[in-house]
N, C-alpha and C positions, 0 to 999 in steps of 0.2 A: 523515628522521623523527627527531625529538628524543625522547630517552627520557623526560624529564619529561612531555611531552605524551601519549606512549603510556601511561605509568603513570596519568595523570589520567583518560584515556579509559576504561581498564580499570576503574578504581575506580568511576567514575560509572556505567558499565554494570552492574557487579556490585551496586551499591547499588540501582539501579532494579529489577533482577530479583530481588535478594535470594536467599533460600534456594531459589527455583525452579531456579536453575542446577544444583544438585546433587540436586534432588528427582526421584523416579521418576514416570513417567506423562507425560501430554500436557497442555499448557496450552490448554484449550479455552474460548474465550470469543468470543461474537459470530461474526464471519466467520473467525476464526482456527481452522481445523480441520486438524490434522495427524493422520495415521493411521500404524499400524506399517509398512505396505507398500502404498503407493498404486499400484493396477494401472494399466497404460497404457491410455488410451482416446483415441479420435479427438477427444473434446471438449477435450483438453489443448492441441491445436493449432488448434482451431476447425473441425476437419474433420467434426464431426458436423452442421454446418449451423446450429448455434445461435449465440447472441450471445456473442462471445469476451470475457467479463468477466474471466476469470483466465488469459488466454492471453498469453504462453506460460509464466507463472509456475507453473501446475500441471504443465506438461511438465517443467520443471526439477525440481520436487519429486518427481515420479514417477520420474525417472531417478536422482536423487541418493539417494533412500531405498531404492533397490535395492542401494546400496553401504553406506549408513549406516542404523542404526536410526532410525525416524521421530522418536522423542523426542529423540535426540541431534541430528539434523538441525535440528529446530525450535529448540533452544537455541543451536546454532551460528549459525543465521540471525539470531536476536534479538540475540545478543551482537555478531555482526559488524555488524549494522545500527547499534546504539548506539555501538559503538567507532568504526566508520567515520564516523558523523556528527560525533563529537567531533574526530577526527583531521582530517577535512576542514575544519572551522572553524579548527583550529589552523594548518593549512597556508595557508588563505586569509588569516589574520592573522599570517603568519610574521615580518613586519617589526616586530612589537610585542614588548614584554617578556613574560615568562612569565605574570605576573599578568594582563595584558590578554588574552593568548591563552586563559588558563584561564577568564576571565570569559565570553568569547564561546563557548567550547566547552561550558561547563556550561549556559549559557542555551540553546544550540541543542538540547541533549538534554533539559534539565529545564524544560519549559514545557507549558502546557495542550494545545497541539497534539499533542505526543507522548503525553501522558496519555490524551487522549480517543481518539486513533486506536488506541492499545494496548487501551483498554477496549472498543472496538467490534470489535477483532480485525483491523484493517487493516494487517497486517504487511507486505504487498506494497507498499502505498503508502508506508510508512515506509522501505522499501528505496530507493525513488525519492527520498524526502525526504533521506535520508542522502547521496545522490549529488550533491545540489545544490551544496554548497560546492566540491566537486571540479570540477564543471562551470563554476562561476563563476570559479574560479582559472585554469582554462585559457582561458576566454573573455577574461578581463582581459589575459592574455599575448598573445592574438591581437590584441586591440585596441591593445596597445602595440608594434606592429610586429614582434612575435616570432611568425612563422608557420613555425617550424622543424617538421620531422616529429615531433620529440619532443613539442612542444606539442599537435599534432593527436592524437597517441596518448594524451596525458593527457586530452584531451577525449573521445576515442572510448570509453574504458573506462567512465567513469561514465554516459555516454549509454546505453551498452548495458545496464548494470546497471539503470538506471531503467526503460528500455523493456521489458526482459525480465521485470521484476518485475510491472508493472501498466501498463495503457494510460495511466492518469492520471499516473503517475510519469514515463512517457516524454514526455508532453506538457509537464509542468512543467519537465523538464530542458531540452528544446528551447527552451521559452519563455525560460528564464534565459540560455541561450547566445546566442539571437538578440538579446535586449535589449541586450547589451553588444558586439555585433559589427555592428549595423545601420549604423554610421557608415562601415563599409568593406563595400560591397555585395557585392563578389566573395567576401569571406570569409564574409559572412552567407549567401550562396547556398550556399557549400560546407558551412557548418554545417547549413543546412536539409536539404541533400541527405544529409549524414551522419546527421542525426537521422531522416529518413524511412527510410533504409536499415536502421538497427538496429531500427526500430519496425515494419518490414514484417510480422513474424510475427503481430501483432495487427491491423494496418491492413488487410491483404488479406482476412482472414476477416470483418472488420467490414463491408466493403463487398460481399463476395461470399458471404455465408453461404447464401443461396438457400433457407432454410428457410421453413416456413409460420409466419411471424412477424407479430406485431401491432406497431403503432406504439407508441413510448414513451408512457407516461401523463403528461400535463402536470400532473396533480394532484401528482406527485412534487416539482414545483418548490416548492410551498408546504410540503409535508411535510418536505423535506430542506433547507429554508432555514436559514441561519445564525440563531442565536437569542442573546439576551442571557443570559449566565450570571454576571454580576456586578451589584452594585447600581447601576452607573453607565451602564447602557444598552447598546444594540446596538453602537454604534461603539466604545465602550471595550472591550467584550468582544472584538471582532474585532481591534482594535489590540494587545491583549494576548494574541493568538493563541488565543483560546477561542471558544466558541459553537457547538459541534456540535449537530446537530438532535435527537439522542437524549437526552432529559432524564434518563433513568434512570441514565446513566453519568457525568453531570457530577460533577466533584470538589466535595465540600462546601466545600473551601477557597475556591472561587471566589465563593461567596455570602457569605463572611465579610468584613465591611467592612474590618477592619484588614489582613487578608492581601491583599485586592484592592487596597488602597492601596499595598502593596509592589509589586504588579504595575504599577500606574500609575507608581510611582517608577522602576521599571526601564524602562518605556516612555519616560519623560521623559529619562532618561540616554541611551537609544538614539537618540532623535531629536536630542539635542544632539550626539552623535557624528556622526550623518549630516550635520548642518548645519555642523559644524566644518570650517574650511578649513585647519586645521593638523594635523600628524601625518604619520606615515610610511606609513599605509595609508589610502587614500582611494578610495571608489567614485566614478566619474564621475557628476556630479549628474544630468544629463539621462537617461541610461539607468537610473540608480537610481530616479529619480522615475517613469519610464515603467513599470518592472517593478513597483515597489511599488504604484503607482496601479492598474495592470491587475489585480494580485492582489486588492486591496481591492474593486475594482468587481465582479470575478467572484464574490467572496465575499458581497457585499451586494446584488447586483442582484435576486436572488430573494427577499430578505427585506424589500424595500421595495415597498409596494403600487403605487406609481406605475410602477416599472420591471419588476415581475414579469411582466406580459403579454409584454414583449419576450423574456424568457427562456423563457416557455411557448411562444411561437411558434418560437423557436430549437430547442427540444427536439423539437417536432413536425415541423419542416420542414427542418432542417439535418442532414445525415448526421453521426452522432457527437455530436449536440447533447445526448443524454442524459447524457454525461459531466459536463455543467455543473450538473446538478440538485443535487448535494451541494455547496452553496456553500462551507462552511467549509474543505474540503480545499484550496481554491485559495489559501488564506492562506500556503501554504508559502514562496513567494518573498518575501513580506513578512517572515516570520519570519527568513528568511536574511539580508536586508539589515539588519533590526533588530539581529540578533546582532552583525553587523560594527560597527554604530554603537555598541552597548554596549561592545564591546572597545576601540574608539577612545576613548570617554569615559573608561574606566578608565585607559588610557594617559595621557591628557591630565591627569587628576587626579593621577596619579603624578608627572608632570613638574612640575605646579604645586606639589605638596607638597615635592618635592625641592629646589626653588629656595629655599624658606623654611626647611626643616629636613631636610637630606639623610638623616638617620638614621631619619626617620619615614615614608619613602616606602612601606615594606612594608605599611602599613595598607590600601592600596587592594586588596591581594589578597583581603581579606575581602569585597569587593564581589562576588566570584565566588559567594559564598554567598547573595546576595539571591534568585536563582531558587529555591533550596532553601527559603528562608524563606517565599516567596510560595506554594509548592506542596509542603508537606511530605508530603502523602499519595501523591506519586509514588514514594516509597521503598518497597523491599521488596514488589515486586509490586503496586503501586498500593494500598499500605496493606492488603495481604492479599486484595484483590479477585481477583487472579489466583492460581490454585492448580492443582495437577496432579491429573489423574484417570486411571484405568485403564479401558480398554474391557472390557466383560464378556467372560468366556470364551466364552459362547455365540455372540457375534458371530464369533469366529474359527472356531467349528465351522460356522456358517452359511456363512461365506465358502468354506470347504473344500467343502461340499456344492454350492454354486453353481458352483464351478470344475469339479467332477466332472460336473455337468450341462451344462457348456460353454455358459454363458449370456452370454459376453462380447459377442456380437453381437445378443443378444435385447433387446427393449424390456421394461423392468421398472418398473412403477409403484410408487412408495413411498407407503404409507398408514400412518396417516391423512394426508391431503393438507395439508401445512403446510411453510412455508419454514424456520421455526425451531422447535426443540423443547426441552423440558425433560424430561430423563430422570431416573430414580430413582437413577442412579449419578453424576450431576454436579449441583451446585447452581445452575448458571447456564444460561440459555437460550442455545443455540448453533445455528448453521447445521447442518442435518441432515448428519451425516457419511456417510450411506449411499452417496452417489455416489462418494465417494473411498475408502470402505472395501471395498465389494463390487464384483464384476464386473458387467457389463451396461450397457446404455444406459438410464440411469435417467430416468424421467418424474417430475419433481418439481414442486412448487408454486414459482412464481417471483414471485408477488404478495406484497406486504408489508402486513400489517394493523397500523395504528398507532392512536393515540388520535384522530387527526384523520380517519381513514378508511383505506381500502385503496388502495394504489398498485398498479395493474395491472402484470402482467408482459408479456413479449413472446411467450411460447410460446402458439400458438393451441390446441394439444392440451391444455396445462395449463389454459387458460381453459375449455375444454369440460368437463374433469374437475371443475374448481372449481364449475361451474354445476349439477352433478348434485345431486339431493336424496335419493336412496335407492339401494339396491343394484342394483335392476333397471336404472335409468337409467345408473348407473356402469358396469355390465357392458356395456351397449350402446355407450357412448362409447368404452370401452377396446377393444371388439371392432372398432369402425369405425376406430380408430386403429392397429390392428395390434399391440396389446399382448398378450403371451402370459403374462406372469408378474406377480405382485404380492408385494412385500416389505412385511410389516405389522409396524410397531413396536408391541409390546405394553406397553411401559413408559411410553408417553406417552398423552395423552388419546385415548380411543377414537373411532372414526368408522365410517362405513358401509363394508362390504366388498362386492365385486361378487358378484352372485347367480350360482350355478353354479360357483364356484371350488372346486377340490380342494386340500386341504391336503397338501403334499409333505413339509414339515418344520415342526415346531412346537417352540417353546422359550419360556422365560420372558421373553425379551427381544424376539426377532424370530421371525416365521414366514414361510414361503415358500408361496405359493399358485400353482397352475397354473390359468389361466383357460381357458374354452372356446375352441375354435379361432376365431381372428378372421375376420371376414367380409371384411376388406380387408388388403392388405399395408401395412406401415408407410409413412407419408408421410415417408420419409427423404430428405433433400436432400444427403446426403454425396456419394455416387457417386465422382467423381474427386477430391474435395476432400481426403480423408485423406492420400493419397499426395502430392498436390501440395503441401499445406501442410507436411507433414513434410519434403519435399525443400527447400522454401523456408526452413524453420527451419534445416536443416542447412547450406544454402548461406550464410545470414547468419552463423550461428555460426562456420563454418569460415573465412569471410573475416576476421572479427574476430580469431579465434585465430591465423590465419596472419600477419596484420598485426602483432599483438603479439609473436609468437614471432620473426618476422623482425627486428623492432626490437631485441628483447633480444639476438639473435645478433649483429646489427651493432654494438650497443653493447659487447658483450663482445669482439668482434674488435678494435674501435678501442681499447679499453682495453689489450688485449694488445700492439698496435702501440706504444702510448705507453710501456708498460713496457720494450719492446725498445729503443726510442729512448733512453729514460733510461739504460739500462745502457750503451749505446754512448757 
């Protein structure tokens, strides 16, 4: 690791997060919900029988915040993600000058993809995104005849980071590694096996959840499709790494004609670098074209009327096809190769300048500022969009009461029934923190209401609760589902409460209700799954940790032998 690269990575990360690094409270936005002390639940390993959307990322958070305060853990994860992304790009372009490495590293962190995923709260996906340059660096070494154990270890760790953060991140990392090792099928098979192994913690629950689940809603393909966020149309938006489906979080910079022209200039420089056949860092053309083309196709297939039915069929009939609904997130491999191309172009421009005027070569370092010029609102917590909030004191009191009532294994419905909420103590709409803050097996809404319509969820019980129209019907559905408790948010929009419920604890923020005895036992599909999946996660984790520790021990022993030989 070179100190200038590390210093640059730290500075860029600090500028992106700004004063949030030292602020108190939690950065709550969209799906990014951290809590002071996340209790352990079967859902974190997929053992509750549900869809493993955040498996095993939530398991890691639950374990780590038992050691670190949740707010500190959140900031460490965000800083490590941004610093790791910049350092990975610097490592990937290690053969270039510092100015070129800086240009690639800054662009990999400072782009619309990172902005929009931070704004929507997809921190786990960004962990996988940060691992991609490290994966590509190891894959290139494998492609170039270097199949030493050291290189395999350099591939193993980022694959594990990506897969353990989010399912999408795991798939993206394996996709990048396979694209550059396909020419050597034995190594490609080993890469695939390694990728499958580290991703087993979410793959096994995804195919064996066993719960009363509904099929994914194909309507989500149209809702989550990549959109144009620049004056230059859909393709230009995708090629410049933007176009997320949620219009309310799009940076205003993208709609500005002049700033979007800067983005197009960066794109042109990146393409020139990818097509250049000179320089010391070159990506093999065929694998690069395959990876970039696949990424762009996956990002755009749901946005084009002609090809959308194909993706809808995939979502409905192919296991795991629901991962493809959010098209823009699959742009990550394209962003990766574009950043390499941008770095190569800066290197080439520096060489051309040095031939004519050796003293003026340093001007190319200023090209590293082009990404900042194109998207200035990324600085200081997305231009102030991100801020820190404190959970109300009454939430902590309610959690203590629920722990005393021993509700860890009880079904608790969260009302009013809504996926995202806006509370009076935070200015942004966020994913309901209750499942991560309070004990209990939470029954929550998993459908998403948007301007285009409602995208249905997968939980059959949630669908039945959603369909109720009054307190009597709600009480009956909950009783038939085996639900004994209700947690009611009082600071969000009101909704119906089940008839016959008894107030156990009431507060200005949340209340706890006990429902009449259910007429049926919970339709719980966990059974053997919690223990089995926890053991699986432990086996995968232990195997990776033992492999890395053994390699470090062997490396240290070999270094000791070399020192002894040198003295002799």
